[in-house]
N, C-alpha and C positions, 0 to 999 in steps of 0.2 A: 520569527523563530527560525533558528538554523537547523540543519539536519542533525547536528550534534545535540542540540537542545531537545529536539523531537525524540531522538534515540534515548536520551536520559529519562525523559518523561515516560516513554512507552515501556521502559524496563520495569516500571512499577506494576505492570499488568501482565500476568503470566500468559494470557492469550496472544501476546505479541512476541513471545520468545522465538518463534519461527523466523521473525523478521530481525529482531535485535541481535540474534546470535549468528548471523550470516556475514560473509565477507562484504566489505564496503562497496565493492564493485559488482555485486551480484545483480542480475536481471531476472525478473520473475515472469512466468507465463500466467495467463488468466486462471487456468485450472489450479495452479499452485496457491494463488491468493484465495480463490474461492474455497478450496478444500481446507486451507489453514483456518479460515474464519467461518466456515460453514455458511457461506453465502452462495447465491446462485451465480453461475458464470455470467449471466446477462447483467446482473448488477455491477459486476467488476468491469465488464466490457463497456457498459454505459458510462461509468465513471471515466474510463479512458477516452471515450468518444466526446464527452463533454469538456475534456481538457482538465479535469479535476486532479489528475495525477501528473505532476510535473515531470516532464521528460519521457512520458510514455510514447512509444512509437508503434505504429501499425505497419508491419512488414508485408501486408497483403494476406489474401485468403489462405495461402499454403502455410505460412509461418504464424501469422496472427500478431496480436499485441504483445509487446514486451515492456515491462515497467521496471525502472531502476529502483534499487533499494532506497536511495535518497528521496525520491519522489514519494514512495510509499510511506516512509517515515513521516514526512511532512503531512501527507494526506491523513493518515490515521491518527496522528497526534492532534491535528485540528478537529477531526471528527470526535475524538474522545473528549477533548476539552468542551466542545459544543454540547455533547450529551451530558456532561457533568454539570454544566451551567444551567441546563434546562431541568435538571432533577430537583 
């Protein structure tokens, strides 16, 4: 799946508007992703640490993790597809 395919897919779900309606070059902080999806910051941080979000970079304790929009599109599209298949 390409980031463009992932974006088209996620546009079907209103809970991802925060992601699909932003600039293509946007980078997110952990708190932004956690707040948008009502997840704990630890869950988002763990996904970054596992390498699950393509392109996520840890800039150290002062700045923290940053996640590119493209990586988040791919990650959440895959997660959404998995959850739909298991239903």
